[in-house]
N, CA, C and O atoms as a GROMACS GRO file, in nm:
protein
  300
    1MET      N    1  11.766  17.347  16.056
    1MET     CA    2  11.744  17.507  16.108
    1MET      C    3  11.881  17.601  16.054
    1MET      O    4  12.004  17.601  16.059
    2ASP      N    5  11.723  17.709  15.978
    2ASP     CA    6  11.792  17.731  15.864
    2ASP      C    7  11.894  17.898  15.896
    2ASP      O    8  11.986  17.940  15.827
    3ALA      N    9  11.805  17.994  16.083
    3ALA     CA   10  11.871  18.144  16.039
    3ALA      C   11  11.989  18.072  16.210
    3ALA      O   12  11.916  18.018  16.292
    4SER      N   13  12.139  18.075  16.250
    4SER     CA   14  12.158  18.089  16.350
    4SER      C   15  12.112  18.210  16.452
    4SER      O   16  12.125  18.332  16.437
    5PRO      N   17  12.060  18.147  16.546
    5PRO     CA   18  11.948  18.173  16.649
    5PRO      C   19  12.062  18.322  16.761
    5PRO      O   20  12.007  18.405  16.833
    6ILE      N   21  12.182  18.313  16.745
    6ILE     CA   22  12.283  18.366  16.817
    6ILE      C   23  12.369  18.391  16.693
    6ILE      O   24  12.373  18.310  16.600
    7SER      N   25  12.452  18.530  16.697
    7SER     CA   26  12.482  18.617  16.577
    7SER      C   27  12.612  18.558  16.644
    7SER      O   28  12.609  18.500  16.752
    8GLU      N   29  12.750  18.584  16.552
    8GLU     CA   30  12.896  18.583  16.596
    8GLU      C   31  12.922  18.685  16.692
    8GLU      O   32  12.948  18.633  16.801
    9ASP      N   33  12.926  18.802  16.693
    9ASP     CA   34  12.910  18.887  16.793
    9ASP      C   35  12.848  18.904  16.925
    9ASP      O   36  12.851  19.003  16.998
   10GLU      N   37  12.771  18.749  16.949
   10GLU     CA   38  12.689  18.731  17.097
   10GLU      C   39  12.802  18.629  17.159
   10GLU      O   40  12.850  18.611  17.271
   11LEU      N   41  12.827  18.558  17.005
   11LEU     CA   42  12.927  18.447  17.036
   11LEU      C   43  12.992  18.429  17.079
   11LEU      O   44  12.984  18.367  17.185
   12PHE      N   45  13.165  18.490  17.000
   12PHE     CA   46  13.244  18.519  17.045
   12PHE      C   47  13.332  18.670  17.109
   12PHE      O   48  13.306  18.790  17.110
   13GLU      N   49  13.396  18.623  17.137
   13GLU     CA   50  13.547  18.791  17.175
   13GLU      C   51  13.618  18.741  17.178
   13GLU      O   52  13.650  18.623  17.192
   14SER      N   53  13.672  18.860  17.157
   14SER     CA   54  13.842  18.859  17.162
   14SER      C   55  13.940  18.945  17.216
   14SER      O   56  13.990  19.019  17.132
   15LYS      N   57  14.004  18.963  17.386
   15LYS     CA   58  14.052  19.023  17.422
   15LYS      C   59  14.195  19.020  17.466
   15LYS      O   60  14.227  18.921  17.532
   16PRO      N   61  14.282  19.107  17.443
   16PRO     CA   62  14.394  19.094  17.476
   16PRO      C   63  14.417  19.004  17.637
   16PRO      O   64  14.489  18.905  17.652
   17ASP      N   65  14.322  19.081  17.758
   17ASP     CA   66  14.355  19.044  17.850
   17ASP      C   67  14.312  18.909  17.898
   17ASP      O   68  14.330  18.855  18.007
   18VAL      N   69  14.266  18.879  17.820
   18VAL     CA   70  14.149  18.729  17.787
   18VAL      C   71  14.200  18.631  17.755
   18VAL      O   72  14.158  18.616  17.640
   19VAL      N   73  14.270  18.543  17.778
   19VAL     CA   74  14.315  18.391  17.691
   19VAL      C   75  14.431  18.418  17.590
   19VAL      O   76  14.452  18.328  17.509
   20SER      N   77  14.529  18.561  17.582
   20SER     CA   78  14.646  18.609  17.530
   20SER      C   79  14.535  18.683  17.384
   20SER      O   80  14.577  18.693  17.269
   21GLY      N   81  14.425  18.716  17.418
   21GLY     CA   82  14.313  18.759  17.261
   21GLY      C   83  14.290  18.653  17.196
   21GLY      O   84  14.217  18.663  17.097
   22ALA      N   85  14.350  18.518  17.233
   22ALA     CA   86  14.240  18.415  17.184
   22ALA      C   87  14.067  18.486  17.113
   22ALA      O   88  14.007  18.586  17.152
   23LEU      N   89  14.034  18.408  17.022
   23LEU     CA   90  13.906  18.369  17.020
   23LEU      C   91  13.812  18.291  17.123
   23LEU      O   92  13.815  18.168  17.113
   24VAL      N   93  13.712  18.356  17.240
   24VAL     CA   94  13.699  18.290  17.317
   24VAL      C   95  13.526  18.248  17.249
   24VAL      O   96  13.475  18.243  17.137
   25PHE      N   97  13.477  18.223  17.398
   25PHE     CA   98  13.346  18.209  17.396
   25PHE      C   99  13.287  18.395  17.470
   25PHE      O  100  13.358  18.453  17.553
   26ARG      N  101  13.218  18.427  17.443
   26ARG     CA  102  13.195  18.517  17.481
   26ARG      C  103  13.148  18.544  17.664
   26ARG      O  104  13.025  18.553  17.671
   27GLY      N  105  13.199  18.554  17.771
   27GLY     CA  106  13.229  18.591  17.908
   27GLY      C  107  13.273  18.450  17.951
   27GLY      O  108  13.237  18.387  18.050
   28THR      N  109  13.338  18.423  17.880
   28THR     CA  110  13.412  18.266  17.940
   28THR      C  111  13.573  18.257  17.902
   28THR      O  112  13.621  18.328  17.813
   29ARG      N  113  13.615  18.206  17.943
   29ARG     CA  114  13.803  18.183  17.870
   29ARG      C  115  13.779  18.086  17.817
   29ARG      O  116  13.887  18.026  17.813
   30ILE      N  117  13.654  17.987  17.739
   30ILE     CA  118  13.678  17.907  17.658
   30ILE      C  119  13.740  17.906  17.490
   30ILE      O  120  13.657  17.909  17.399
   31PRO      N  121  13.911  17.902  17.456
   31PRO     CA  122  13.888  17.910  17.306
   31PRO      C  123  13.824  17.860  17.238
   31PRO      O  124  13.812  17.737  17.234
   32VAL      N  125  13.755  17.955  17.152
   32VAL     CA  126  13.691  17.794  17.037
   32VAL      C  127  13.765  17.757  16.910
   32VAL      O  128  13.705  17.711  16.813
   33GLU      N  129  13.903  17.780  16.911
   33GLU     CA  130  13.948  17.681  16.879
   33GLU      C  131  13.994  17.521  16.962
   33GLU      O  132  13.995  17.411  16.907
   34ALA      N  133  14.028  17.549  17.100
   34ALA     CA  134  14.008  17.453  17.140
   34ALA      C  135  13.920  17.357  17.162
   34ALA      O  136  13.951  17.240  17.187
   35PHE      N  137  13.748  17.424  17.152
   35PHE     CA  138  13.635  17.386  17.099
   35PHE      C  139  13.677  17.271  16.994
   35PHE      O  140  13.728  17.158  16.999
   36PHE      N  141  13.626  17.362  16.894
   36PHE     CA  142  13.706  17.328  16.756
   36PHE      C  143  13.812  17.194  16.755
   36PHE      O  144  13.779  17.103  16.679
   37GLU      N  145  13.907  17.181  16.814
   37GLU     CA  146  13.996  17.074  16.756
   37GLU      C  147  13.898  16.945  16.822
   37GLU      O  148  13.868  16.848  16.753
   38ASN      N  149  13.848  16.963  16.980
   38ASN     CA  150  13.815  16.850  17.035
   38ASN      C  151  13.696  16.775  16.994
   38ASN      O  152  13.648  16.666  17.024
   39LEU      N  153  13.666  16.872  16.912
   39LEU     CA  154  13.535  16.836  16.790
   39LEU      C  155  13.563  16.702  16.729
   39LEU      O  156  13.510  16.591  16.732
   40ALA      N  157  13.728  16.787  16.641
   40ALA     CA  158  13.818  16.699  16.556
   40ALA      C  159  13.890  16.564  16.597
   40ALA      O  160  13.940  16.482  16.520
   41ALA      N  161  13.883  16.560  16.723
   41ALA     CA  162  13.957  16.482  16.808
   41ALA      C  163  13.835  16.388  16.852
   41ALA      O  164  13.881  16.301  16.926
   42GLY      N  165  13.742  16.378  16.840
   42GLY     CA  166  13.640  16.298  16.812
   42GLY      C  167  13.501  16.284  16.935
   42GLY      O  168  13.402  16.211  16.941
   43LEU      N  169  13.572  16.430  17.050
   43LEU     CA  170  13.482  16.459  17.160
   43LEU      C  171  13.362  16.405  17.086
   43LEU      O  172  13.378  16.372  16.969
   44SER      N  173  13.245  16.394  17.143
   44SER     CA  174  13.102  16.413  17.085
   44SER      C  175  13.060  16.572  17.185
   44SER      O  176  13.113  16.624  17.283
   45LEU      N  177  12.947  16.607  17.106
   45LEU     CA  178  12.890  16.731  17.159
   45LEU      C  179  12.863  16.750  17.301
   45LEU      O  180  12.865  16.857  17.362
   46ASP      N  181  12.832  16.607  17.356
   46ASP     CA  182  12.806  16.657  17.505
   46ASP      C  183  12.912  16.606  17.600
   46ASP      O  184  12.888  16.629  17.719
   47GLU      N  185  13.036  16.536  17.571
   47GLU     CA  186  13.134  16.529  17.588
   47GLU      C  187  13.196  16.655  17.607
   47GLU      O  188  13.245  16.671  17.719
   48LEU      N  189  13.205  16.739  17.537
   48LEU     CA  190  13.197  16.880  17.513
   48LEU      C  191  13.131  16.962  17.601
   48LEU      O  192  13.158  17.082  17.609
   49LEU      N  193  13.080  16.931  17.641
   49LEU     CA  194  12.930  17.022  17.708
   49LEU      C  195  12.960  16.964  17.841
   49LEU      O  196  12.932  17.055  17.919
   50ASP      N  197  13.000  16.866  17.909
   50ASP     CA  198  13.066  16.854  17.987
   50ASP      C  199  13.196  16.888  18.110
   50ASP      O  200  13.211  16.913  18.230
   51SER      N  201  13.283  16.866  17.967
   51SER     CA  202  13.412  16.962  17.952
   51SER      C  203  13.409  17.114  17.943
   51SER      O  204  13.508  17.173  17.987
   52TYR      N  205  13.342  17.161  17.910
   52TYR     CA  206  13.272  17.336  17.988
   52TYR      C  207  13.090  17.339  17.927
   52TYR      O  208  13.008  17.347  17.836
   53PRO      N  209  13.119  17.326  18.049
   53PRO     CA  210  12.946  17.352  18.062
   53PRO      C  211  12.939  17.505  18.074
   53PRO      O  212  12.827  17.549  18.102
   54ALA      N  213  13.051  17.608  18.057
   54ALA     CA  214  12.976  17.796  18.057
   54ALA      C  215  12.926  17.773  17.916
   54ALA      O  216  12.830  17.847  17.896
   55VAL      N  217  12.959  17.688  17.798
   55VAL     CA  218  12.950  17.729  17.669
   55VAL      C  219  12.821  17.707  17.650
   55VAL      O  220  12.759  17.788  17.580
   56GLY      N  221  12.786  17.650  17.679
   56GLY     CA  222  12.628  17.546  17.717
   56GLY      C  223  12.608  17.500  17.545
   56GLY      O  224  12.686  17.523  17.452
   57ARG      N  225  12.472  17.425  17.541
   57ARG     CA  226  12.463  17.375  17.449
   57ARG      C  227  12.362  17.457  17.262
   57ARG      O  228  12.372  17.435  17.141
   58GLU      N  229  12.302  17.523  17.324
   58GLU     CA  230  12.236  17.660  17.243
   58GLU      C  231  12.377  17.736  17.162
   58GLU      O  232  12.400  17.753  17.042
   59ARG      N  233  12.451  17.770  17.278
   59ARG     CA  234  12.561  17.849  17.179
   59ARG      C  235  12.680  17.747  17.156
   59ARG      O  236  12.772  17.786  17.083
   60ALA      N  237  12.689  17.626  17.208
   60ALA     CA  238  12.810  17.550  17.075
   60ALA      C  239  12.717  17.473  16.930
   60ALA      O  240  12.773  17.416  16.835
   61GLU      N  241  12.668  17.479  16.935
   61GLU     CA  242  12.538  17.426  16.807
   61GLU      C  243  12.540  17.501  16.716
   61GLU      O  244  12.540  17.470  16.597
   62ALA      N  245  12.546  17.673  16.789
   62ALA     CA  246  12.541  17.758  16.696
   62ALA      C  247  12.671  17.850  16.640
   62ALA      O  248  12.679  17.931  16.547
   63ALA      N  249  12.762  17.804  16.734
   63ALA     CA  250  12.907  17.788  16.651
   63ALA      C  251  12.897  17.683  16.570
   63ALA      O  252  12.903  17.718  16.452
   64ILE      N  253  12.886  17.579  16.585
   64ILE     CA  254  12.926  17.429  16.493
   64ILE      C  255  12.777  17.553  16.343
   64ILE      O  256  12.819  17.630  16.256
   65LEU      N  257  12.703  17.539  16.357
   65LEU     CA  258  12.637  17.594  16.238
   65LEU      C  259  12.722  17.696  16.154
   65LEU      O  260  12.747  17.693  16.034
   66LEU      N  261  12.761  17.790  16.252
   66LEU     CA  262  12.782  17.910  16.196
   66LEU      C  263  12.964  17.889  16.133
   66LEU      O  264  13.013  17.972  16.057
   67ALA      N  265  13.022  17.798  16.168
   67ALA     CA  266  13.158  17.715  16.090
   67ALA      C  267  13.137  17.623  15.973
   67ALA      O  268  13.209  17.609  15.874
   68SER      N  269  13.063  17.584  15.992
   68SER     CA  270  12.979  17.545  15.857
   68SER      C  271  12.911  17.606  15.703
   68SER      O  272  12.905  17.566  15.587
   69ARG      N  273  12.861  17.742  15.791
   69ARG     CA  274  12.807  17.829  15.713
   69ARG      C  275  12.940  17.852  15.634
   69ARG      O  276  12.939  17.850  15.511
   70ARG      N  277  13.073  17.878  15.718
   70ARG     CA  278  13.146  17.976  15.655
   70ARG      C  279  13.239  17.910  15.557
   70ARG      O  280  13.309  17.968  15.474
   71LEU      N  281  13.227  17.737  15.586
   71LEU     CA  282  13.374  17.697  15.500
   71LEU      C  283  13.268  17.625  15.391
   71LEU      O  284  13.334  17.572  15.301
   72ARG      N  285  13.123  17.606  15.375
   72ARG     CA  286  13.030  17.649  15.284
   72ARG      C  287  13.009  17.757  15.167
   72ARG      O  288  12.996  17.764  15.045
   73HIS      N  289  13.015  17.836  15.286
   73HIS     CA  290  13.065  17.996  15.201
   73HIS      C  291  13.158  18.044  15.101
   73HIS      O  292  13.144  18.116  15.002
   74ALA      N  293  13.308  17.955  15.181
   74ALA     CA  294  13.441  17.970  15.102
   74ALA      C  295  13.459  17.859  15.057
   74ALA      O  296  13.574  17.829  15.090
   75ALA      N  297  13.412  17.772  14.997
   75ALA     CA  298  13.369  17.679  14.910
   75ALA      C  299  13.363  17.735  14.744
   75ALA      O  300  13.326  17.659  14.654
   0.00000   0.00000   0.00000
């Protein structure tokens, strides 16, 4: 997959009154940081989606792809 089907603005939001302004998946209270910390801790994507069903596979995969691209461009 070469292009992300979902833009960063469609994926994430930050509002002062939602999780103290943390970056969350749009329309949820699920912090993006917690999502990636759980991946780094060894949880599988399926396990994460079981824990955070509001994210959905398409948005989870798009977030991972965006992170990968940012890291690749930062190097």
